[in-house]
C-alpha positions in Angstrom: 65.2 84.0 -29.6 62.1 83.1 -27.6 60.5 86.6 -27.8 60.9 86.6 -31.6 58.7 83.6 -31.9 55.0 83.8 -32.9 52.6 83.6 -29.9 51.5 80.1 -31.0 55.1 78.8 -31.1 55.8 80.3 -27.6 52.7 78.4 -26.4 54.0 75.2 -27.9 57.5 75.7 -26.4 56.0 76.3 -23.0 54.0 73.1 -23.1 57.1 71.2 -24.4 59.3 72.5 -21.6 56.8 71.4 -18.9 56.4 68.0 -20.5 60.1 67.1 -20.5 60.2 67.8 -16.8 58.5 64.4 -16.5 61.5 62.6 -18.1 63.8 60.8 -15.7 67.1 59.0 -16.1 66.9 55.6 -17.6 63.5 56.1 -19.2 62.3 54.7 -22.5 60.4 57.4 -24.3 58.0 57.6 -27.2 58.5 60.8 -29.3 55.6 62.2 -31.2 55.3 63.8 -34.6 54.3 67.3 -35.6 55.2 70.9 -34.9 54.6 70.8 -31.2 56.4 67.5 -30.8 59.4 68.9 -32.6 59.7 71.6 -29.9 59.5 68.7 -27.3 62.3 66.8 -29.0 64.5 69.9 -28.9 63.7 70.5 -25.2 64.4 66.9 -24.5 67.8 67.0 -26.2 68.7 70.1 -24.2 67.7 68.4 -20.9 69.6 65.2 -21.7 72.7 67.2 -22.6 72.6 69.4 -19.6 71.7 66.8 -17.0 73.6 63.8 -18.5 70.4 61.7 -18.7 70.5 58.2 -20.2 67.2 57.8 -22.2 66.2 55.7 -25.2 63.8 57.2 -27.7 61.3 55.5 -30.0 60.2 58.1 -32.7 56.8 57.9 -34.3 57.9 58.9 -37.8 61.0 59.1 -40.0 61.1 62.9 -39.6 61.0 62.7 -35.8 63.7 60.1 -35.9 65.9 62.3 -38.2 65.5 65.3 -35.8 66.2 63.2 -32.7 69.4 61.8 -34.3 70.6 65.2 -35.4 70.2 66.3 -31.7 72.3 63.3 -30.5 69.4 61.5 -28.8 69.6 57.7 -28.6 67.0 56.3 -31.1 66.0 52.7 -30.9 63.2 50.7 -32.6 60.1 49.8 -30.5 61.1 46.1 -30.9 64.3 46.8 -29.1 62.9 49.2 -26.5 59.9 46.9 -25.5 57.5 48.6 -23.2 57.9 52.4 -22.8 57.7 54.5 -19.7 56.3 57.6 -21.3 55.2 58.9 -24.7 54.9 62.7 -25.3 53.0 63.8 -28.4 50.8 66.5 -29.8 47.2 66.4 -30.8 45.0 68.1 -33.5 42.1 68.3 -31.1 41.3 67.1 -27.5 38.1 67.3 -25.4 37.4 67.3 -21.7 37.7 63.5 -21.5 41.1 63.7 -23.2 39.8 61.9 -26.3 42.0 63.0 -29.2 42.1 63.5 -32.9 45.6 62.9 -34.3 47.1 62.3 -37.7 47.3 65.8 -39.1 51.0 65.1 -39.7 50.3 61.7 -41.3 51.8 59.5 -38.5 48.7 58.3 -36.7 49.5 54.6 -37.0 52.9 54.7 -35.5 51.7 57.3 -33.0 48.9 55.0 -31.8 51.1 51.9 -31.6 53.8 53.8 -29.5 51.2 55.5 -27.3 49.5 52.2 -26.4 52.8 50.6 -25.7 53.6 53.1 -23.0 52.8 53.3 -19.3 51.7 56.9 -19.8 50.9 59.2 -22.7 51.1 63.0 -22.2 49.8 65.3 -24.9 51.4 68.8 -25.3 49.2 71.4 -26.9 48.3 75.1 -27.2 44.9 76.2 -26.0 43.4 76.4 -29.6 43.3 72.6 -29.7 40.9 72.2 -26.8 37.3 71.6 -28.0 33.9 70.8 -26.5 33.2 68.2 -29.1 35.7 66.5 -31.5 35.2 66.8 -35.2 36.0 70.3 -36.5 39.4 69.1 -37.4 39.1 66.5 -40.3 39.5 63.0 -38.9 42.4 61.1 -40.6 41.9 57.5 -41.5 44.8 55.5 -42.9 43.9 53.1 -45.7 45.9 50.7 -47.9 46.4 52.0 -51.5 44.7 48.9 -53.0 41.0 49.6 -53.4 41.2 52.9 -51.5 38.3 54.2 -53.6 36.1 51.3 -52.4 37.2 51.9 -48.8 36.2 55.6 -49.2 32.7 54.7 -50.5 32.2 52.2 -47.6 33.3 54.8 -45.1 31.0 57.5 -46.5 28.1 55.0 -46.5 28.8 54.0 -42.9 29.0 57.6 -41.8 25.4 58.1 -42.7 24.5 56.0 -39.7 26.9 57.8 -37.3 26.3 60.8 -35.1 28.2 63.2 -37.3 27.4 66.3 -39.3 29.3 65.5 -42.5 30.1 62.4 -44.5 32.7 63.5 -47.0 36.0 61.6 -47.2 38.8 63.1 -49.3 42.1 61.6 -50.3 45.0 63.5 -48.7 47.4 64.9 -51.4 51.0 65.9 -51.5 51.0 68.5 -54.2 49.6 66.8 -57.3 50.2 63.2 -56.0 48.6 61.2 -53.2 50.2 61.5 -49.8 51.9 58.4 -48.6 52.5 57.5 -44.9 55.8 56.0 -43.7 54.1 52.6 -44.1 53.3 53.3 -47.7 49.5 53.9 -47.1 47.1 56.6 -48.0 45.1 58.9 -45.7 41.5 59.8 -46.1 40.5 63.0 -44.3 36.9 62.9 -43.0 35.1 66.3 -42.9 32.7 65.4 -40.1 32.1 68.8 -38.4 31.1 67.1 -35.1 31.6 63.6 -33.7 28.8 62.8 -31.2 30.1 59.4 -30.3 33.9 59.0 -30.9 34.1 55.5 -29.4 31.4 54.2 -31.6 32.9 55.8 -34.7 36.4 54.5 -34.0 35.1 50.9 -33.7 33.0 51.2 -36.9 35.8 52.7 -39.0 38.2 49.9 -38.1 35.7 47.4 -39.4 35.8 48.8 -42.9 37.9 46.7 -45.3 41.1 48.5 -46.2 41.2 50.7 -43.1 44.5 50.3 -41.2 43.7 52.7 -38.3 41.9 55.9 -37.6 43.0 59.1 -35.8 40.6 58.8 -32.8 42.6 58.2 -29.6 40.2 57.0 -27.0 41.3 56.1 -23.4 44.9 56.5 -24.4 45.9 59.9 -23.2 46.6 60.2 -19.5 47.4 63.9 -19.2 47.6 67.1 -21.3 49.9 70.1 -21.0 48.3 73.2 -22.4 50.8 76.0 -23.1 50.2 79.8 -23.5 52.3 82.4 -25.2 53.1 84.2 -21.9 54.7 81.0 -20.5 51.6 79.8 -18.5 51.0 76.1 -18.6 48.0 74.1 -17.5 48.8 70.5 -16.5 45.6 68.4 -16.5 46.0 64.9 -15.2 43.1 62.6 -16.0 44.3 59.8 -13.8 44.8 61.9 -10.6 41.8 64.1 -11.5 43.8 67.3 -10.9 44.6 70.5 -12.8 47.6 72.7 -12.0 48.7 76.0 -13.4 52.4 76.9 -13.6 54.6 79.4 -15.3 57.6 78.5 -17.5 60.4 81.0 -17.5 62.0 81.5 -20.9 65.6 82.2 -21.1 66.6 84.7 -23.9 69.7 82.7 -24.7 67.9 79.4 -24.8 70.2 76.6 -25.9 67.6 75.0 -28.2 67.9 77.9 -30.6 71.4 76.8 -31.5 69.7 73.9 -33.3 67.0 75.9 -35.2 
């Protein structure tokens, strides 16, 4: 039940509930990846079931696709859906300009493709993810396996000329073996400490041979929903320049817990 959840999970659930209020009948939706996005998928499935909505969903990872299908959501590839109305996803960090770091779950490439193929991207988050300056969370960079060591050396050399505190890049592991993305690539996690110029860094990273994409999302997010454990949510809309506070009422016999 809701009140048995950890405070952080209650905050994520509150943000997810508010975000799915944006979903309307007939929409084509992008579904994000990660723990907060998983709450959103469950809330979306509940809303679709209770209101009889017709929506098509494009997941950003195999695990999100699996969850969506288990909850009887209609899953389609991006090629079939075409342009999307709305993408809802989480973030590892966001700043006042709604610049993001994403990719902690290893799905940054599909997440960025889906988000940029949408009329609107809304991020759902708890308050711990809001920062004054990006960079405390290691920045994920997706690289092809061939020559990844050379790509890492080039990245570390390039970082020396960037406005960052650290220059170390480490290969993400899955136990004793390298982590592989859904596309069969590796991820380098950059321990930067602080990113003074995210736009410049993003452009520079994507010029390094072997780099597929990086986890900086600049000028992509349109709004953020920040959840709190007591059910309060802050809806910050960058397009409208507004910020509203609301309160989400949790029901003890919440239907989404039948699926957990």
